[in-house]
C-alpha positions as CSV (number, residue, x, y, z in Angstrom):
1,M,30.1,54.7,-49.3
2,T,29.0,58.3,-49.4
3,N,26.1,57.5,-51.6
4,V,25.0,54.8,-49.1
5,F,25.1,57.3,-46.2
6,I,23.1,59.8,-48.2
7,F,20.5,57.2,-49.1
8,L,20.2,56.0,-45.5
9,K,19.8,59.6,-44.3
10,A,17.1,60.3,-46.8
11,F,15.3,57.1,-46.2
12,L,15.4,57.3,-42.4
13,G,14.5,61.0,-42.5
14,A,11.4,60.2,-44.6
15,F,10.5,57.3,-42.2
16,Y,10.7,59.7,-39.3
17,D,9.0,62.7,-40.9
18,K,6.1,60.8,-42.5
19,G,5.9,57.9,-40.1
20,I,7.0,57.8,-36.4
21,G,7.4,61.5,-36.2
22,S,4.0,62.2,-37.6
23,I,2.4,59.8,-35.2
24,F,4.3,61.2,-32.2
25,W,3.7,64.9,-32.9
26,G,0.1,64.2,-34.0
27,F,-0.6,62.5,-30.7
28,L,1.1,65.4,-28.8
29,H,-1.0,68.0,-30.7
30,I,-4.1,66.3,-29.3
31,F,-3.2,67.7,-25.9
32,Y,-1.5,70.9,-27.0
33,N,-2.7,72.6,-30.2
34,E,-3.0,76.3,-30.9
35,G,-5.9,75.5,-33.2
36,Y,-8.0,75.0,-30.1
37,R,-7.3,78.5,-28.8
38,D,-7.9,80.1,-32.3
39,A,-11.2,78.1,-32.7
40,F,-12.5,79.4,-29.3
41,A,-11.4,83.0,-30.1
42,N,-12.9,83.1,-33.6
43,Y,-16.2,81.2,-33.2
44,T,-17.5,81.1,-29.7
45,A,-18.2,84.8,-29.4
46,N,-21.5,84.5,-31.3
47,F,-22.6,81.0,-30.0
48,S,-26.1,80.6,-28.9
49,G,-27.1,78.4,-25.9
50,G,-27.8,75.4,-28.2
51,E,-24.5,75.8,-30.0
52,W,-22.6,76.0,-26.7
53,A,-24.2,72.7,-25.7
54,V,-23.2,71.0,-28.9
55,A,-19.6,72.3,-28.6
56,I,-19.3,71.2,-25.0
57,L,-20.7,67.7,-26.0
58,F,-18.0,67.3,-28.7
59,I,-15.3,68.5,-26.3
60,V,-16.4,65.9,-23.7
61,L,-16.4,63.2,-26.4
62,I,-12.9,64.1,-27.5
63,V,-11.6,64.1,-23.9
64,A,-13.4,60.7,-23.3
65,V,-11.6,59.3,-26.4
66,V,-8.3,60.5,-25.2
67,V,-8.9,59.1,-21.7
68,A,-10.0,55.8,-23.2
69,L,-6.8,55.6,-25.2
70,L,-4.8,56.2,-22.1
71,V,-6.7,53.6,-20.1
72,L,-6.2,51.0,-22.9
73,A,-2.5,51.8,-23.0
74,I,-2.2,51.3,-19.2
75,L,-4.1,48.1,-19.3
76,G,-2.0,46.8,-22.1
77,L,1.2,47.6,-20.1
78,R,-0.2,45.8,-17.1
79,K,-1.1,42.7,-19.2
80,L,2.4,42.7,-20.6
81,A,3.8,42.8,-17.1
82,R,1.6,39.9,-16.0
83,L,2.6,37.9,-19.0
84,S,6.2,38.5,-18.3
85,K,5.7,37.3,-14.7
86,S,3.8,34.2,-15.8
87,K,6.8,33.3,-18.0
88,V,9.1,33.5,-15.0
89,L,6.7,31.7,-12.6
90,P,7.1,28.1,-13.8
91,Q,10.9,28.4,-13.4
92,D,10.3,29.7,-9.9
93,L,8.0,26.8,-9.1
94,V,10.6,24.3,-10.4
95,E,13.3,25.8,-8.2
96,E,11.0,25.8,-5.2
97,C,10.0,22.2,-5.8
98,A,13.7,21.3,-6.1
99,N,14.4,23.0,-2.7
100,L,11.5,21.2,-1.1
101,K,12.6,17.9,-2.5
102,K,16.1,18.4,-1.0
103,Q,14.6,19.2,2.4
104,L,12.3,16.2,2.2
105,I,15.3,13.9,1.4
106,K,17.3,15.4,4.3
107,M,14.3,14.9,6.7
108,S,13.7,11.3,5.5
109,A,17.4,10.5,6.0
110,E,17.3,12.0,9.5
111,K,14.2,10.0,10.4
112,D,15.8,6.8,9.1
113,R,18.9,7.6,11.2
114,I,16.8,8.2,14.4
115,L,14.8,5.0,13.8
116,G,18.0,3.0,13.3
117,M,19.2,4.3,16.6
118,R,15.9,3.4,18.2
119,V,16.1,-0.2,17.0
120,S,19.6,-1.2,17.8
121,D,22.2,1.5,18.2
122,V,20.6,3.6,20.8
123,G,20.9,1.0,23.5
124,N,24.6,0.8,22.9
125,Y,25.8,4.0,21.4
126,N,27.7,5.0,24.6
127,G,29.8,1.8,24.4
128,E,30.4,-0.4,27.3
129,E,30.1,2.4,29.8
130,G,26.7,3.3,28.5
131,E,25.6,-0.3,28.7
132,E,26.7,-0.6,32.3
133,E,24.8,2.6,33.1
134,N,21.7,1.1,31.6
135,K,22.1,-2.1,33.6
136,D,22.5,-0.1,36.8
137,A,19.3,1.8,35.9
138,A,17.5,-1.5,35.3
139,K,18.6,-2.9,38.7
140,A,17.3,0.3,40.4
141,G,13.9,0.2,38.7
142,E,11.3,-1.9,36.9
143,S,11.8,-3.9,33.8
144,R,12.3,-2.1,30.6
145,F,9.7,-4.4,29.0
146,Y,6.7,-3.4,31.2
147,K,3.9,-5.1,29.2
148,L,5.9,-8.3,28.6
149,T,6.9,-8.6,32.2
150,E,3.2,-8.2,33.2
151,I,2.4,-11.2,31.0
152,D,5.1,-13.2,32.8
153,K,3.2,-12.5,36.1
154,I,-0.2,-13.3,34.6
155,Y,1.0,-16.7,33.3
156,A,3.0,-17.6,36.4
157,D,0.0,-19.8,37.5
158,Y,-1.4,-20.5,34.1
159,V,-3.6,-23.6,33.7
160,P,-4.2,-24.5,30.0
161,P,-7.8,-25.1,28.9
162,V,-9.0,-28.5,27.7
163,F,-8.4,-28.7,24.0
164,D,-10.5,-30.6,21.5
165,D,-7.9,-32.9,20.0
166,E,-10.4,-35.0,18.1
167,M,-11.7,-32.4,15.7
168,T,-11.0,-32.9,12.0
169,L,-10.4,-30.1,9.5
170,T,-13.8,-30.6,7.9
171,E,-15.5,-30.3,11.3
172,F,-13.4,-27.3,12.1
173,C,-14.5,-25.5,9.0
174,D,-18.2,-26.4,9.4
175,K,-18.3,-25.4,13.1
176,F,-16.7,-22.1,12.4
177,R,-19.2,-21.3,9.5
178,N,-22.1,-22.2,11.8
179,F,-20.6,-20.1,14.6
180,A,-20.1,-17.1,12.4
181,C,-23.7,-17.4,11.2
182,S,-25.5,-18.2,14.5
183,K,-23.4,-16.1,16.8
184,M,-22.3,-13.1,14.7
185,R,-24.7,-13.1,11.8
186,L,-21.8,-13.3,9.3
187,F,-22.3,-15.5,6.3
188,Y,-19.4,-17.0,4.5
189,Q,-19.3,-19.5,1.6
190,P,-17.9,-22.9,2.6
191,R,-15.1,-22.5,0.0
192,I,-13.9,-19.2,1.5
193,I,-13.5,-20.8,4.9
194,R,-11.8,-23.9,3.5
195,L,-9.3,-21.7,1.5
196,F,-8.6,-19.7,4.6
197,V,-8.0,-22.7,6.8
198,A,-5.9,-24.5,4.2
199,G,-3.9,-21.3,3.7
200,M,-2.8,-21.5,7.3
201,S,-1.0,-24.8,6.4
202,T,1.0,-23.1,3.7
203,S,2.1,-19.8,5.1
204,R,2.1,-17.7,8.3
205,L,1.0,-14.7,6.2
206,I,-2.4,-14.8,4.5
207,I,-3.7,-11.9,2.3
208,L,-7.4,-11.3,2.1
209,Q,-8.1,-9.1,-0.9
210,G,-11.1,-8.0,-2.8
211,I,-13.7,-5.3,-2.9
212,S,-14.8,-3.4,0.3
213,G,-17.6,-4.7,2.4
214,T,-17.1,-8.4,1.7
215,G,-15.9,-9.3,5.2
216,K,-12.2,-9.4,4.9
217,T,-11.5,-8.0,8.4
218,S,-14.5,-9.7,10.0
219,L,-13.4,-13.1,8.9
220,P,-10.2,-13.3,11.1
221,H,-12.0,-11.3,13.8
222,A,-14.8,-13.9,14.0
223,M,-12.2,-16.7,13.9
224,G,-10.5,-15.3,17.0
225,I,-13.8,-15.2,18.9
226,F,-14.5,-18.7,17.7
227,L,-11.2,-19.9,19.1
228,N,-11.7,-18.1,22.5
229,N,-8.7,-15.9,21.7
230,P,-9.6,-12.4,20.3
231,T,-7.8,-11.4,17.2
232,T,-5.3,-8.5,17.4
233,I,-6.1,-5.8,14.8
234,A,-3.2,-3.5,13.8
235,S,-4.3,-0.7,11.6
236,V,-1.5,0.0,9.1
237,Q,-0.6,3.7,8.6
238,P,0.8,5.3,5.5
239,S,3.9,6.3,7.6
240,W,4.9,2.7,8.4
241,R,8.5,2.3,7.0
242,D,10.2,-0.3,9.2
243,R,9.8,-3.0,11.7
244,T,9.6,-0.6,14.7
245,E,5.9,-0.2,13.8
246,L,5.4,-3.9,14.6
247,F,7.8,-4.5,17.5
248,G,8.4,-1.0,19.1
249,Y,11.7,0.5,20.1
250,F,14.0,1.2,23.0
251,N,13.9,4.7,24.5
252,E,17.3,5.6,25.8
253,F,15.9,8.5,27.9
254,T,13.2,6.7,29.7
255,K,15.2,3.4,29.8
256,R,12.0,1.7,28.6
257,F,11.1,-0.4,25.5
258,N,8.0,1.0,23.9
259,E,6.1,-2.3,23.2
260,T,3.4,-2.4,20.6
261,E,0.2,-4.5,21.0
262,V,1.5,-6.8,18.3
263,L,4.7,-7.5,20.2
264,K,2.6,-8.0,23.4
265,K,0.4,-10.6,21.6
266,M,3.5,-12.3,20.2
267,Y,5.0,-12.6,23.6
268,E,1.8,-13.9,25.1
269,A,1.6,-16.5,22.4
270,T,4.9,-18.0,23.6
271,W,3.2,-19.0,26.9
272,N,0.4,-21.2,25.5
273,D,-0.7,-23.4,22.6
274,Q,-3.7,-21.5,21.5
275,I,-4.0,-20.2,17.9
276,Y,-3.2,-16.5,17.7
277,L,-4.3,-14.3,14.7
278,T,-3.0,-10.7,14.1
279,V,-4.7,-8.6,11.4
280,L,-2.7,-6.1,9.4
281,D,-5.7,-4.0,8.4
282,E,-5.2,-2.2,5.1
283,M,-1.8,-3.7,4.9
284,N,-0.9,-2.1,1.5
285,I,-1.7,1.5,2.5
286,A,2.1,1.5,3.2
287,R,4.7,-0.6,1.4
288,V,4.5,-4.1,2.9
289,E,8.1,-4.9,2.0
290,Y,9.3,-2.0,4.2
291,Y,7.7,-2.7,7.5
292,F,7.3,-6.5,7.1
293,A,10.5,-7.3,5.3
294,E,12.3,-8.8,8.3
295,M,9.3,-11.0,9.2
296,L,9.1,-12.3,5.6
297,S,12.7,-13.4,5.8
298,I,12.5,-14.9,9.2
299,L,9.3,-16.8,8.6
300,E,10.9,-18.3,5.5
301,M,13.5,-20.0,7.5
302,P,13.1,-23.8,7.3
303,S,13.8,-24.4,11.0
304,R,11.6,-22.7,13.5
305,D,14.6,-22.4,15.9
306,E,15.8,-19.7,13.5
307,W,12.6,-17.6,13.9
308,I,14.5,-15.1,16.1
309,V,14.3,-11.3,16.3
310,D,16.9,-9.0,17.9
311,L,14.9,-6.5,19.9
312,V,17.8,-4.9,21.8
313,P,21.6,-5.3,21.6
314,S,22.0,-7.2,24.9
315,G,20.1,-8.6,27.9
316,W,19.4,-7.1,31.2
317,P,18.9,-8.9,34.5
318,N,15.2,-8.1,34.8
319,D,14.2,-8.7,31.2
320,P,11.1,-10.9,30.5
321,L,11.6,-14.6,30.8
322,H,11.2,-15.4,27.1
323,I,13.7,-12.8,25.9
324,E,17.3,-14.0,26.1
325,K,20.2,-11.6,25.6
326,G,17.8,-9.2,23.9
327,R,16.6,-11.8,21.4
328,F,13.0,-12.9,21.0
329,K,11.9,-16.2,19.4
330,L,8.8,-15.7,17.3
331,P,5.8,-17.9,18.4
332,Q,4.9,-20.8,16.2
333,N,1.2,-20.4,16.9
334,M,0.7,-16.9,15.4
335,W,-0.6,-16.2,11.9
336,F,-0.6,-12.8,10.3
337,I,-3.7,-11.9,8.2
338,G,-3.3,-8.9,5.9
339,T,-6.4,-7.2,4.3
340,A,-5.8,-5.4,1.0
341,N,-7.8,-3.1,-1.2
342,N,-6.5,-2.2,-4.7
343,D,-7.2,1.5,-5.4
344,D,-5.5,4.8,-5.9
345,S,-4.7,5.2,-2.2
346,T,-2.8,2.0,-1.8
347,F,0.5,0.5,-3.1
348,A,0.7,-2.6,-5.3
349,I,1.8,-5.6,-3.3
350,S,5.1,-6.9,-4.7
351,D,5.8,-10.4,-6.0
352,K,8.2,-10.9,-3.1
353,V,5.3,-10.6,-0.7
354,Y,2.8,-12.6,-2.8
355,D,5.2,-15.5,-3.3
356,R,5.7,-15.9,0.5
357,A,2.0,-15.4,1.4
358,M,-1.2,-17.2,0.6
359,P,-3.7,-14.8,-1.2
360,I,-7.4,-15.4,-0.8
361,N,-9.9,-13.4,-2.9
362,I,-13.2,-12.3,-1.3
363,N,-15.2,-10.6,-4.0
364,S,-18.7,-11.5,-3.1
365,K,-21.0,-11.1,-0.1
366,G,-22.1,-14.3,1.6
367,I,-25.7,-15.4,1.2
368,A,-27.8,-15.6,4.4
369,F,-28.6,-19.0,5.7
370,E,-29.8,-20.7,8.9
371,A,-27.3,-22.7,11.0
372,E,-27.3,-24.6,14.2
373,Y,-26.1,-22.7,17.2
374,Q,-22.3,-23.3,17.8
375,E,-20.3,-22.4,20.9
376,P,-16.7,-21.2,20.7
377,I,-14.1,-24.0,20.9
378,F,-10.6,-24.6,22.3
379,I,-8.2,-26.1,19.8
380,S,-4.4,-26.0,20.0
381,Y,-2.2,-25.1,17.1
382,K,-0.3,-28.4,17.5
383,H,-3.5,-30.3,16.8
384,L,-4.3,-28.1,13.8
385,E,-0.8,-28.6,12.4
386,A,-1.1,-32.4,13.0
387,E,-4.4,-32.4,11.0
388,F,-2.6,-30.5,8.2
389,K,0.2,-33.1,8.2
390,K,-2.4,-36.0,8.3
391,A,-4.2,-34.5,5.3
392,Q,-0.9,-34.0,3.4
393,E,-0.2,-37.7,3.8
394,E,-3.7,-38.9,3.1
395,Y,-4.4,-36.7,0.1
396,K,-0.9,-36.3,-1.3
397,V,-0.8,-34.8,-4.7
398,P,-0.5,-37.7,-7.2
399,Q,2.7,-38.0,-9.2
400,E,0.5,-37.8,-12.4
401,I,-0.6,-34.3,-11.4
402,L,2.9,-33.2,-10.5
403,D,4.1,-34.4,-13.9
404,K,1.4,-32.2,-15.5
405,I,2.4,-29.3,-13.4
406,N,6.0,-29.7,-14.7
407,Q,4.7,-29.8,-18.3
408,L,2.7,-26.7,-17.6
409,D,5.8,-25.0,-16.2
410,D,7.7,-25.8,-19.4
411,Y,4.9,-24.4,-21.5
412,V,4.7,-21.2,-19.5
413,I,8.5,-20.7,-19.6
414,E,8.5,-21.2,-23.4
415,H,5.6,-18.9,-24.2
416,F,5.6,-16.4,-21.4
417,R,9.1,-16.4,-20.0
418,L,7.8,-17.2,-16.5
419,A,8.7,-20.0,-14.1
420,F,6.8,-21.5,-11.1
421,G,9.8,-21.8,-8.8
422,N,10.4,-24.4,-6.0
423,R,8.6,-22.3,-3.4
424,I,5.3,-22.4,-5.3
425,V,5.6,-26.1,-5.9
426,K,6.2,-26.7,-2.2
427,Q,3.2,-24.5,-1.3
428,L,1.1,-26.5,-3.8
429,K,2.0,-29.8,-2.1
430,E,1.0,-28.4,1.2
431,F,-2.1,-26.4,0.3
432,V,-3.9,-28.8,-2.0
433,P,-4.0,-31.8,0.4
434,S,-5.0,-29.5,3.3
435,Y,-7.8,-28.1,1.2
436,C,-8.9,-31.7,0.4
437,G,-8.9,-32.3,4.2
438,C,-11.1,-29.2,4.7
439,C,-13.5,-30.4,1.9
440,G,-13.6,-33.9,3.4
441,G,-12.1,-35.9,0.5
442,I,-10.1,-36.1,-2.7
443,S,-12.9,-34.3,-4.5
444,G,-11.2,-31.0,-3.6
445,L,-8.0,-31.9,-5.4
446,L,-8.5,-30.2,-8.8
447,D,-10.4,-27.3,-7.2
448,G,-7.4,-26.6,-4.8
449,L,-4.9,-27.0,-7.6
450,D,-6.9,-24.6,-9.8
451,Y,-6.9,-22.0,-7.0
452,V,-3.1,-22.3,-6.6
453,L,-2.4,-22.0,-10.3
454,C,-4.7,-19.0,-10.7
455,N,-3.5,-17.0,-7.6
456,K,0.1,-18.0,-7.4
457,I,1.2,-18.5,-11.0
458,F,-1.2,-16.9,-13.5
459,R,-1.4,-13.8,-11.3
460,K,2.1,-13.0,-12.4
461,F,0.8,-12.3,-15.9
462,E,-0.4,-8.9,-14.6
463,S,3.3,-7.8,-14.6
464,L,3.7,-8.7,-18.3
465,N,2.9,-6.6,-21.3
466,L,-0.2,-8.6,-22.3
467,S,-0.6,-6.6,-25.5
468,Y,2.3,-8.6,-26.9
469,I,1.3,-12.0,-25.5
470,R,-2.4,-11.9,-25.9
471,D,-2.1,-14.2,-28.9
472,E,-0.6,-16.8,-26.6
473,I,-3.4,-16.8,-24.1
474,D,-5.8,-18.8,-26.2
475,G,-3.2,-21.5,-26.6
476,L,-2.6,-21.6,-22.9
477,I,-6.3,-22.1,-22.3
478,L,-6.4,-25.0,-24.8
479,Y,-3.3,-26.5,-23.1
480,L,-5.0,-26.4,-19.7
481,S,-8.0,-28.2,-21.2
482,E,-5.6,-30.8,-22.7
483,L,-3.8,-31.4,-19.5
484,F,-6.7,-31.4,-17.0
485,G,-9.9,-31.7,-19.0
486,E,-12.3,-29.3,-20.6
487,E,-14.5,-28.8,-17.5
488,E,-11.6,-28.3,-15.0
489,M,-9.4,-25.3,-14.1
490,Q,-12.4,-23.0,-14.7
491,E,-11.1,-20.3,-12.3
492,S,-7.8,-20.1,-14.0
493,K,-9.4,-20.0,-17.5
494,E,-11.8,-17.2,-16.4
495,Y,-9.0,-15.2,-14.9
496,I,-6.8,-15.5,-18.0
497,N,-9.7,-14.6,-20.3
498,R,-10.4,-11.6,-18.1
499,L,-6.8,-10.4,-18.4
500,K,-7.1,-10.8,-22.2
501,K,-10.1,-8.5,-22.3
502,L,-8.3,-5.7,-20.5
503,F,-5.9,-5.3,-23.5
């Protein structure tokens, strides 16, 4: 062991004397060296002016080198400090993001709690005593539903207009197209109008989707003017999260229900038989299944007597006439028209919404044409629905076509693991005959069927991993030709081929 210590002492001593020590003392001698003093004493006494200039120049250069070395050392230390900070910074950001996320979750939960109180609990959170206080307040003042009560007063002496109960679906579509052209200079293809009207027979929710500038919002707007009943346009906001955005909420402090324009129009629709349209403009800028979830469930009820919404927990003596015990029965004569754009600023519309709605694609601008001048009309929703039922009897989907649909369903299940479902078959039986009625004959049968298959069934392929099933697509196209003919189902075939090209 003694030999090892002697070796280490000798080795480290040499390392210090010839290495680190030499560098340290050499650097120190740059600033303090007796050689400088001796040089000045021995050589400068006999310097001429030029020699002094050269000496001073070299001294300045040496000082500049030393200063430069010091500056470089300082800059290097600062850079190391910044690098050390940058290594810590991402962790700081992660922690800050985590804290912000926790605060956001807490704020969202608080908002949901407040909104829940607004909808139902707030009117009853004080128990029976609180409810009695509310009733006493109602007796002392005006109705808590101010706008709805005003509608009761307006319709107290209502005289309904004379409705045209002889108009067919074909005439309805043609007159509206002429009206939009002659009165509003809006040009729509006949097929778009027929799809829109036939869609009203299938669902109370119609989705108009496509590129911007093709007239998605102007179509229902023009229809409202044509029907002598202006369309209500509700601009959906990104903050919409629940049904209060559609109906409003009860304010416990003011003892008033904050009614929305949508609720006002709904209530007005219960007083007459006109057709009412409400546009949910840019409907997918917020999640549709959040703010429209309750409406989707209610409108799906088979009996219209079940189309009931609970606005407040209980009734007050001076509530509007058509609100009983805080419950409001949705009008049968109102349709909701959603407009949707698919871009980075919007949410994808879920299958739950698509299955219950009737989507209509508007991807091209109408071509200008000349039309006869057409005045607005009065038509009742009862007559329109009677025409739908008449068409569904007259142009009932043949059993042969239904058998082919069942075969197609089996094929899609086997090759794509998708099924049509009873809801879509029911919609097909309603939409296709109504579309034939709008076209004026059975000639629209396969066209309407093609549209339903494309937009209600094959649209679901977008949710599949098409890179794994692309080899099955060609077989599906051949099977469609085998079932319906080579020249039929062109829209479905083009859509499937377009999907295939994307992968």
